[in-house]
Each structure stands twice: as structure tokens, then as C-alpha cells.
VOVODO-639404 format. One line per 5 residues: number of its first residue (from 1); for each residue x, y, z of C-alpha. Coordinates in steps of 0.1 Angstrom, whole numbers, plus 5000, padded with zeros to 4 digits. Layout:
NUM> X/Y/Z; ...
END
This chain:
1> 5366/9310/7100; 5327/9303/7107; 5314/9295/7143; 5318/9258/7149; 5341/9252/7121
6> 5373/9233/7121; 5382/9240/7085; 5406/9267/7077; 5393/9298/7061; 5394/9300/7022
11> 5381/9275/6994; 5356/9246/7004; 5368/9211/7004; 5340/9197/6977; 5352/9226/6955
16> 5388/9211/6955; 5379/9178/6952; 5358/9185/6920; 5387/9205/6906; 5410/9176/6909
21> 5385/9154/6894; 5383/9176/6864; 5421/9180/6861; 5424/9141/6863; 5396/9135/6837
26> 5414/9162/6813; 5445/9142/6817; 5426/9110/6808; 5410/9127/6778; 5445/9136/6766
31> 5463/9108/6772; 5438/9080/6759; 5441/9095/6725; 5477/9094/6725; 5478/9057/6735
36> 5453/9050/6708; 5474/9071/6682; 5504/9051/6696; 5486/9016/6692; 5471/9025/6660
41> 5509/9036/6648; 5523/9004/6664; 5501/8982/6646; 5501/8999/6611; 5538/9011/6612
46> 5554/8982/6633; 5533/8952/6629; 5513/8963/6597; 5532/8940/6572; 5528/8909/6598
51> 5492/8917/6601; 5486/8923/6561; 5502/8888/6556; 5479/8873/6583; 5447/8889/6560
56> 5460/8877/6529; 5464/8842/6542; 5428/8844/6556; 5417/8858/6523; 5437/8842/6496
61> 5444/8805/6494; 5473/8784/6476; 5457/8754/6463; 5467/8725/6443; 5455/8715/6411
66> 5456/8676/6408; 5471/8665/6374; 5455/8638/6355; 5471/8604/6354; 5479/8589/6321
71> 5457/8565/6306; 5468/8527/6298; 5457/8510/6263; 5461/8480/6249; 5477/8479/6215
76> 5445/8484/6196; 5435/8518/6216; 5411/8500/6240; 5414/8511/6275; 5428/8493/6304
81> 5434/8519/6329; 5416/8554/6330; 5405/8580/6355; 5369/8589/6366; 5356/8614/6389
86> 5351/8609/6427; 5337/8634/6453; 5356/8639/6487; 5345/8659/6516; 5374/8681/6531
91> 5376/8704/6563; 5396/8734/6562; 5403/8738/6603; 5410/8776/6598; 5374/8780/6586
96> 5355/8762/6612; 5341/8778/6642; 5357/8775/6674; 5334/8749/6688; 5326/8726/6654
101> 5302/8705/6670; 5273/8717/6653; 5288/8718/6618; 5299/8682/6624; 5266/8671/6635
106> 5252/8686/6607; 5277/8672/6581; 5272/8636/6598; 5234/8640/6591; 5239/8646/6555
111> 5263/8619/6551; 5242/8595/6567; 5211/8601/6544; 5194/8569/6531; 5200/8558/6495
116> 5166/8564/6476; 5149/8532/6466; 5132/8533/6435; 5093/8527/6438; 5073/8503/6419
121> 5081/8503/6382; 5051/8518/6360; 5049/8484/6338; 5047/8460/6370; 5017/8437/6373
126> 4992/8443/6393; 4997/8424/6429; 5035/8422/6420; 5055/8435/6451; 5085/8461/6442
131> 5119/8460/6460; 5109/8489/6480; 5079/8473/6495; 5095/8440/6505; 5129/8448/6513
136> 5134/8458/6547; 5150/8493/6553; 5180/8492/6575; 5190/8522/6598; 5218/8541/6580
141> 5249/8542/6600; 5272/8569/6601; 5304/8567/6582; 5318/8591/6609; 5309/8566/6637
146> 5316/8531/6622; 5340/8515/6643; 5357/8489/6620; 5353/8515/6593; 5364/8515/6556
151> 5399/8530/6546; 5379/8556/6530; 5362/8574/6561; 5372/8588/6590; 5360/8583/6624
156> 5348/8611/6645; 5377/8610/6669; 5400/8611/6640; 5382/8641/6623; 5385/8660/6658
161> 5422/8651/6660; 5428/8662/6624; 5410/8696/6634; 5433/8701/6664; 5465/8692/6645
166> 5456/8716/6618; 5447/8745/6642; 5484/8741/6652; 5499/8740/6620; 5485/8739/6584
171> 5453/8754/6595; 5443/8765/6559; 5455/8732/6543; 5422/8709/6535; 5420/8675/6553
176> 5400/8649/6534; 5377/8629/6558; 5353/8611/6536; 5361/8600/6498; 5341/8583/6475
181> 5309/8599/6480; 5275/8592/6460; 5267/8618/6436; 5236/8629/6453; 5252/8629/6489
186> 5281/8654/6474; 5255/8677/6460; 5234/8676/6493; 5265/8687/6511; 5275/8714/6486
191> 5241/8727/6484; 5242/8732/6527; 5274/8750/6520; 5261/8782/6539; 5255/8761/6571
196> 5288/8741/6568; 5316/8768/6571; 5349/8751/6570; 5337/8718/6550; 5338/8718/6513
201> 5332/8691/6489; 5359/8684/6461; 5362/8665/6429; 5390/8642/6426; 5399/8617/6399
206> 5406/8582/6409; 5416/8547/6388; 5393/8527/6369; 5400/8493/6353; 5379/8485/6328
211> 5392/8451/6321; 5396/8444/6359; 5406/8407/6363; 5415/8402/6330; 5446/8423/6331
216> 5451/8431/6368; 5485/8411/6370; 5499/8434/6342; 5480/8464/6348; 5485/8466/6387
221> 5470/8490/6410; 5476/8522/6429; 5474/8531/6466; 5492/8555/6491; 5529/8559/6495
226> 5541/8530/6516; 5552/8543/6548; 5588/8529/6547; 5593/8549/6511; 5576/8583/6523
231> 5611/8600/6525; 5620/8587/6493; 5589/8601/6473; 5590/8631/6491; 5622/8639/6477
236> 5609/8631/6444; 5579/8658/6449; 5554/8637/6459; 5530/8646/6491; 5532/8625/6520
241> 5496/8613/6512; 5500/8608/6478; 5486/8579/6455; 5515/8559/6436; 5515/8528/6414
246> 5524/8498/6436; 5522/8468/6415; 5523/8462/6374; 5524/8489/6349; 5514/8515/6373
251> 5544/8511/6395; 5570/8506/6365; 5558/8533/6345; 5549/8556/6375; 5570/8586/6365
256> 5554/8586/6328; 5518/8583/6342; 5521/8605/6372; 5520/8639/6355; 5528/8673/6372
261> 5505/8690/6394; 5492/8727/6388; 5487/8756/6415; 5464/8786/6418; 5458/8814/6440
266> 5422/8819/6449; 5404/8846/6472; 5376/8827/6496; 5349/8843/6519; 5344/8845/6555
271> 5333/8808/6552; 5360/8797/6530; 5343/8794/6498; 5360/8804/6467; 5351/8838/6454
276> 5374/8842/6425; 5409/8831/6410; 5438/8856/6417; 5468/8858/6392; 5476/8835/6365
281> 5472/8799/6378; 5500/8774/6368; 5482/8745/6349; 5490/8709/6357; 5505/8689/6330
286> 5487/8656/6324; 5505/8625/6326; 5519/8606/6297; 5496/8578/6282; 5512/8542/6282
291> 5502/8521/6251; 5509/8488/6259; 5515/8457/6234; 5487/8434/6248; 5457/8424/6225
296> 5427/8424/6250; 5411/8401/6226; 5437/8375/6228; 5441/8381/6265; 5406/8374/6267
301> 5406/8342/6250; 5438/8330/6264; 5422/8335/6301; 5387/8319/6290; 5407/8285/6276
306> 5428/8284/6310; 5398/8289/6334; 5380/8261/6313; 5411/8237/6315; 5411/8247/6352
311> 5372/8239/6359; 5373/8207/6340; 5405/8195/6353; 5404/8161/6369; 5427/8133/6388
316> 5437/8129/6422; 5445/8165/6425; 5425/8195/6410; 5442/8224/6393; 5437/8258/6406
321> 5466/8275/6392; 5478/8283/6357; 5495/8310/6331; 5491/8319/6295; 5520/8337/6277
326> 5519/8350/6242; 5546/8370/6228; 5559/8381/6193; 5593/8363/6188; 5606/8389/6164
331> 5608/8417/6191; 5598/8401/6224; 5567/8421/6226; 5539/8406/6251; 5507/8399/6232
336> 5490/8381/6260; 5499/8373/6297; 5473/8355/6320; 5478/8345/6353; 5451/8323/6371
341> 5436/8327/6396; 5435/8367/6394; 5420/8398/6414; 5398/8430/6406; 5424/8455/6405
346> 5393/8481/6410; 5390/8467/6445; 5423/8491/6454; 5407/8520/6437; 5386/8532/6463
351> 5408/8517/6492; 5402/8481/6499; 5382/8467/6528; 5397/8449/6555; 5374/8417/6546
356> 5386/8419/6508; 5424/8422/6515; 5422/8392/6540; 5403/8373/6518; 5427/8379/6489
361> 5459/8373/6511; 5446/8343/6530; 5434/8326/6497; 5456/8295/6493; 5459/8298/6455
366> 5475/8332/6461; 5456/8355/6433; 5478/8388/6440; 5506/8364/6428; 5517/8368/6392
371> 5526/8333/6382; 5535/8342/6347; 5572/8361/6361; 5571/8349/6397; 5563/8312/6399
376> 5594/8289/6395; 5586/8255/6383; 5605/8224/6370; 5602/8231/6333; 5599/8194/6324
381> 5602/8184/6287; 5599/8218/6272; 5635/8220/6285; 5647/8196/6258; 5650/8221/6233
386> 5676/8238/6253; 5695/8207/6258; 5690/8195/6222; 5705/8230/6208; 5736/8224/6232
391> 5741/8190/6222; 5741/8200/6187; 5763/8229/6193; 5790/8210/6212; 5792/8182/6184
396> 5781/8161/6212; 5755/8144/6187; 5749/8148/6150; 5716/8148/6126; 5722/8108/6127
401> 5733/8100/6160; 5710/8075/6178; 5702/8073/6216; 5679/8055/6232; 5666/8025/6253
406> 5679/8000/6226; 5716/7996/6237; 5710/7960/6250; 5682/7952/6223; 5657/7957/6249
411> 5631/7983/6241; 5612/7988/6275; 5618/8026/6283; 5640/8019/6311; 5679/8020/6314
416> 5700/8013/6341; 5728/8035/6355; 5755/8017/6373; 5762/8029/6409; 5791/8051/6406
421> 5807/8034/6438; 5800/7999/6430; 5802/8000/6391; 5802/7962/6387; 5774/7953/6410
426> 5743/7952/6389; 5721/7949/6418; 5729/7984/6428; 5723/8001/6393; 5696/8031/6393
431> 5667/8027/6369; 5657/8057/6348; 5623/8057/6328; 5611/8071/6297; 5573/8085/6301
436> 5562/8056/6274; 5577/8030/6301; 5542/8031/6317; 5528/8015/6284; 5553/7985/6285
441> 5574/7996/6260; 5602/8019/6247; 5608/8042/6219; 5644/8025/6209; 5672/8039/6194
446> 5662/8074/6177; 5677/8107/6163; 5676/8140/6179; 5645/8150/6156; 5626/8122/6166
451> 5634/8125/6202; 5620/8159/6205; 5589/8149/6186; 5584/8120/6206; 5598/8136/6238
456> 5620/8103/6245; 5633/8109/6282; 5662/8083/6277; 5678/8100/6247; 5681/8131/6268
461> 5692/8114/6298; 5721/8100/6275; 5727/8133/6259; 5731/8151/6291; 5750/8129/6313
466> 5763/8102/6291; 5760/8064/6293; 5786/8035/6292; 5811/8045/6262; 5789/8078/6251
471> 5802/8108/6268; 5771/8135/6273; 5776/8171/6276; 5779/8173/6312; 5760/8195/6338
476> 5784/8227/6336; 5777/8229/6296; 5741/8224/6302; 5739/8251/6328; 5758/8274/6304
481> 5735/8270/6277; 5706/8271/6297; 5718/8305/6310; 5724/8317/6275; 5689/8306/6267
486> 5677/8332/6295; 5672/8308/6324; 5687/8316/6355; 5682/8352/6355; 5655/8377/6353
491> 5643/8383/6316; 5641/8420/6324; 5606/8423/6317; 5590/8461/6328; 5570/8445/6357
496> 5582/8442/6396; 5584/8407/6413; 5601/8388/6387; 5619/8356/6397; 5654/8346/6387
501> 5646/8308/6384; 5674/8282/6392; 5700/8267/6370; 5718/8242/6391; 5755/8236/6392
506> 5778/8209/6411; 5788/8240/6430; 5755/8250/6439; 5747/8215/6453; 5778/8214/6474
511> 5770/8247/6486; 5731/8242/6497; 5731/8205/6504; 5770/8194/6512; 5764/8169/6486
516> 5784/8158/6456; 5768/8162/6420; 5758/8125/6406; 5753/8115/6370; 5714/8111/6380
521> 5713/8150/6387; 5726/8158/6353; 5701/8129/6338; 5671/8147/6357; 5680/8185/6346
526> 5687/8172/6309; 5645/8165/6309; 5637/8195/6330; 5633/8176/6365; 5654/8176/6395
531> 5667/8208/6408; 5662/8231/6377; 5634/8258/6380; 5622/8284/6355; 5594/8307/6351
536> 5567/8305/6323; 5582/8336/6309; 5617/8324/6309; 5605/8291/6287; 5583/8314/6265
541> 5615/8337/6260; 5637/8303/6252; 5613/8290/6226; 5611/8326/6209; 5651/8320/6205
546> 5644/8288/6188; 5617/8303/6167; 5636/8333/6154; 5669/8316/6151; 5688/8325/6179
551> 5677/8362/6190; 5670/8366/6226; 5653/8397/6233; 5639/8414/6266; 5602/8408/6268
556> 5584/8439/6265; 5547/8454/6279; 5547/8487/6264; 5551/8498/6228; 5552/8534/6231
561> 5545/8564/6253; 5521/8593/6243; 5512/8627/6253; 5474/8640/6261; 5471/8645/6224
566> 5482/8613/6211; 5516/8624/6200; 5544/8597/6205; 5570/8608/6228; 5590/8578/6232
571> 5586/8543/6216; 5601/8511/6231; 5624/8497/6206; 5633/8457/6206; 5660/8452/6232
576> 5682/8423/6219; 5697/8408/6252; 5720/8387/6230; 5723/8361/6207; 5725/8326/6218
581> 5756/8310/6210; 5742/8283/6188; 5743/8277/6149; 5709/8288/6135; 5713/8254/6113
586> 5713/8237/6146; 5684/8256/6157; 5666/8246/6125; 5671/8209/6135; 5656/8218/6170
591> 5628/8235/6152; 5623/8205/6130; 5617/8183/6161; 5592/8207/6173; 5574/8205/6139
596> 5573/8167/6143; 5557/8170/6177; 5526/8185/6161; 5527/8172/6127; 5542/8137/6126
601> 5519/8110/6135; 5539/8097/6165; 5543/8134/6176; 5532/8142/6213; 5510/8172/6203
606> 5491/8159/6173; 5458/8176/6185; 5471/8209/6179; 5456/8224/6144; 5454/8254/6131
611> 5437/8258/6099; 5461/8269/6070; 5488/8274/6100; 5516/8252/6104; 5525/8250/6143
616> 5558/8238/6161; 5558/8229/6198; 5570/8210/6225; 5551/8189/6254; 5560/8190/6288
621> 5549/8171/6319; 5570/8177/6353; 5566/8156/6383; 5568/8176/6416; 5564/8173/6452
626> 5542/8194/6474; 5557/8226/6489; 5537/8213/6520; 5511/8189/6527; 5486/8211/6551
631> 5457/8199/6530; 5465/8164/6539; 5462/8154/6500; 5484/8127/6490; 5516/8133/6472
636> 5509/8103/6449; 5481/8084/6436; 5470/8050/6441; 5494/8037/6415; 5524/8056/6431
641> 5528/8084/6404; 5536/8121/6417; 5513/8148/6406; 5523/8166/6376; 5526/8201/6363
646> 5515/8204/6325; 5534/8224/6301; 5533/8232/6261; 5551/8259/6243; 5548/8264/6205
651> 5554/8289/6179; 5536/8294/6144; 5539/8300/6115; 5565/8273/6111; 5583/8292/6082
656> 5586/8327/6097; 5570/8329/6132; 5552/8356/6143; 5538/8346/6178; 5551/8322/6206
661> 5523/8305/6231; 5536/8291/6267; 5510/8273/6286; 5517/8261/6320; 5488/8243/6341
666> 5502/8239/6380; 5490/8204/6390; 5474/8201/6356; 5485/8166/6346; 5499/8158/6312
671> 5509/8189/6289; 5495/8170/6258; 5464/8167/6272; 5458/8198/6294; 5479/8224/6283
676> 5482/8217/6245; 5445/8225/6239; 5448/8258/6254; 5477/8268/6236; 5453/8257/6203
681> 5426/8281/6213; 5450/8309/6216; 5467/8305/6180; 5432/8299/6166; 5419/8334/6181
686> 5454/8351/6170; 5450/8336/6133; 5410/8343/6134; 5404/8308/6127; 5375/8286/6143
691> 5383/8253/6158; 5385/8223/6136; 5373/8189/6144; 5401/8168/6152; 5403/8130/6149
696> 5407/8114/6183; 5441/8094/6187; 5461/8085/6219; 5490/8108/6226; 5516/8101/6253
701> 5527/8129/6278; 5555/8149/6269
END
């Protein structure tokens, strides 16, 4: 031991500590590789399959391939509904940077690029100002930040929420944030793809309706699955955000038009861009095409004639609503079906704005409502064809039976119905008038054919409800025959929203009004007034059953279904509902009366003329009370008359009918003066003839 040292003799301390450190280092050098090897073994052998799946998920994507929706045509191949391309911006949350603010800001800048304004025309005159020089340029507003935004654009907070939700579940599922971009905007975004990781532009089909307002009530429109029906549609294989038919043929033939989506696996790069397709894709199956029975040319003429009549309507109340139906009585095929006012179903293709939706739903004329199948109105004298048929079939009258206002030798167009409780007190008798009473005279005693031709109300009062010693058909039988002609029940047309109408009975009145049925009630329904209600389509179908001598067909709007190559997949054959329980000989008598209405001098529709074609028809003028009086317009004119609906229903040619035309103008006035001319134009269009000059002659209403 050295002098002055307390250490024991032997190895120095610094040398020992160095050796310990070296030993520790050797241990670390030996252990770390073992740990790394163990970790590598764990990752590759234990968790390897899991990480391979994650890697493939990041590199490979399964994407849906949208199926083209089927096209809707008219009977001659003109397109009524088709698909057209639309650009959408989508975000894949998994491909976005951790902080997507810069990407979203850049996208926002591209989306808000102002629309290029054309400069002066090369042919413009010196000194003339172009649009770009005079029109002020408004500052572009981001579709990501519009507070009262359109349905086709997400707001910035919604986008951020969608990204957060996507990262929790479905991070690789594209989320559409803006639809229906302009083509130049879509190309700008696609060209800047390298700076927009996680952002993509996709091409999607949207619906286009070339005929717009002309056929919107029939064709309908598409929209997102209603919230209350999401589960039902998902069970059929629809995604929750699917577009489906909501009204019209788009709804009724959704299964045929829909098609089947395809799938493909793609490989993407680090920015989520497609590199190549992996494997064999499952191709999309296009939807079936629907070929309708509509004749677009006839539809156009019917709409024009009806609109002209509405524009020119006069009286103490103005007509603003109406419908025209043309169908083939041989098979029930609808050739034209117009309901005015209408709407443009293209508004719904891109997602209707709040302003447009509010305008449609707040319009008192209800343009979204299809009056042809949904409107329920008193049919007026058009219903007499049903009452006449039932009276002949029941034997209540014959060809020579004469009824009318001449029982007392007084032809003044009025009869007096005794009070059921005071039958001998003449002061309590109830008067019932014929339309001709306003001219100061009546029709006298007439036969059934004349009664139809001149639309004699008193004849039908007596036929339906009886008078003195003559026993009428009675309300029960009138109701039974009305139902056999298709009233009081849906026709079964392939459109949603059809109304039943109403055929009242004594029991119905007791249940709904707690009142007994009176003879006056039978009088009223016998001329299509009172409680009875029918849709215009029901009256057109009843007319068709008269025209074809007793066959009631289900009205159809679709002729056949075809595939994308035009091959017929399914033809919709005529669907006979029933044969009406009336002898064809009796129906011929009714047909003769309808012939007289148009072709006899005293008929109510003598202005209906189609060159070289014989037409038969029946006018109708139905009084009504307003459903409400919020507009403060009077219910009666200065003479005390109620407003009236105008009706006319006809078929042609008379011998072998091939078309029925039924016209209804709500609040239109007289059927002979308003509805009949509309039907004339439709018939002239159908038979390819021009309007002929007609002699002016006073004609009474039906």
C-alpha cells in the first residue's frame, strides 16, 4: 500500500469501473439484437397477417361501379327520362393529412373560382358594350361556407365532421362533399390532384327529363331514400344515401329502372390515386328501359289546349286547374295525361333548393298534385251515361219511355218533389231544376237517347229517384252500377297517389252525417251532383267501357320493358278488370245518345267537329262549393249561381272507337263551352286533321 493511501493493495478503482461498464456494454450489445429479432419475429410471425391486411387495405380499395338507370321513352321512342354525367368532389378520410386544413383551403379556392365571362363578340358594333363590360362582377362565395346552402354542397363544419366520423369508421369510404360541379371546375381540381391528397373527382350519372313540365306528373322524379324507409330499402340492397324514384313511373318501376351496381378492386398510391385495377371487375348491370304508352305529341297538344283555356277563362272566378286524359278504349293504354298547373321535375335532379321547394308547396294551385288520378270532383252530367246504362239494364225504362218536365203539361224545366213528411202540403214541395230552366222553358217529355243528347236533368232525376207513380232505380242500384263502371275505387293505374272517389249510399250518409237518405239525395247523384265524387281518370275509364261495349280495362302507362340493347323483356298485356253487367244492346243505346250530343242539332256539344271522323260525347257542368274561402272570393255570382266545374268526355270514331278523351277544368264554367273545345283539339291532333270552321250556335251547358 502506498503511503497516504486508504485503498487496499491491488487493482485501481477506475480500472474496475471501466471493466464493469465494458461488461454492461457487451450485455446490451448482445440483448438489443435479441430484442429486435424477437420483435421482428413477433411482427412477422405473430402479427404479420394482421399487418399484411392493413397494408393491403391501404393499397387496395374495393369501389362500387354505379349502374346506369334505365331510360323512359314514349311510345314512339322519344326520351322522357335519361341519365347525364355530373361531377362530384369526394373525400377519402384515410388519405388526408393529419391536419387537412391546408388541403381544404386549397380545395375551397378551386371551388370558388369565378365563372369565366365571355368578352366582346368579334361581330359587335363599335361602341357597343359587352356583357362583361357592363355587368358588375360579384364576389364569388365558397360553396363550403354558404350558410343557407343548397342541398348539393356541404358546409365546412359538415366536411370536418364527415372527416372525423370517417376516421373512426369507414376511413377508406369516399364521402361526397359537393355535387353537380361545372366541368371546368372539376377539371381544375383533377389537374391539381398532387396537391390535394385525399380529394377526388368522380363522374356520376344524374337524372335528366327532356320533356320537363310536360310529363312531370307522369314520369315523377328521384331523391334520397326517405328517412323513415331507410331500413326497408337497405334490406333490398340499397345504400342509405341512395337515390330512388319517389313519384310517378320513377317510383312505380323503381325495381326495373334501378339496375345492379358493379364492383372492382383497385390499387392506389400514397395520395389515394388509382394506379391500376386488380383482378376481374364485377360489371354493373344497367337498369331496364321503360317504354310508356304516352304519345308525346298528343301530350303536348293536350297541355297547350288546356293551358290556353285556363289563360282565357272568364267569369266571376278564374280557372287555374285542369286535366286532360286520352286513352285507348281497346286496351286501357294511356295516350296522354296532363294535369295543370305542373312543375319541372328537373328541379329535383340536382337537389331542389329550399326556395324552389317552398314555392311549389305553398302554391295554392298545388302544382305537385296530379289531378288526373288524385282529384275528386262531382262528375256532373258525364255521370248520366252510368245512370242511363243502369236504368236500361234494370228495365226501369225502355227505348220509348218518356220522362221529363211535361207531366203536368207545363214545360218550364222544373219539377216539384213532395215533402216526404208532408206529402199533401204543396207549399213544402222542393223544386228541382234542369239547366235549361234559366232560359224560361224546359225539354218536356223525352226518351233516353234524347235525354242524353240534350242532357235533360229532370229525366235523370226521375230515372234515378222516381216521380209520382214512376218508380226509379234507387240509390242502391245506382251505386252498384257506378262501382261496376269503376267509380268509388282506384282504377289500379301504375302510379302512386290515386284516389278512390266516392259512391255514397244511405248507410254511408247515416254513418257520416247521422241523417237519413232522402229522395233529393238520389236526384242529386243521378245527375252527378251531391255527395258523389270521381277522379277524371275514373270518368275516362267509364267512358271507355261505354265505347268498347262493356269492357273495363285497367289503365296502363307502360307498354313494355326492354334491356339496354332494346330487347323486349316483358310486355304489359291489357288487364281486363271486369265486364260491366250491362247488355251491349243497352250500351249501344247510350252510345247513340252520346252521338246525338255531338251530331244532332239540339245536342249540347255540336261544336265538336273532327273532319272525316264521327265523334260521340257527353258534356258535364258540376256545381260546387269551395273547400275554403280564405281568398274571400264569393261562392255565388250576382245571380246567385254557384261556380261550376267544366267536364267533357268523348270517344271516336263512333263505329269502332280507338280513343277516349276526357277533359276536366276546375272552376271552368260550362262543359260545352270550355271543356269540349279542348277535347276537339286533342282529337284533331290524334287524327291528324286541322281545325275546321264551325258555325256559331247557342249551346246549353251539360
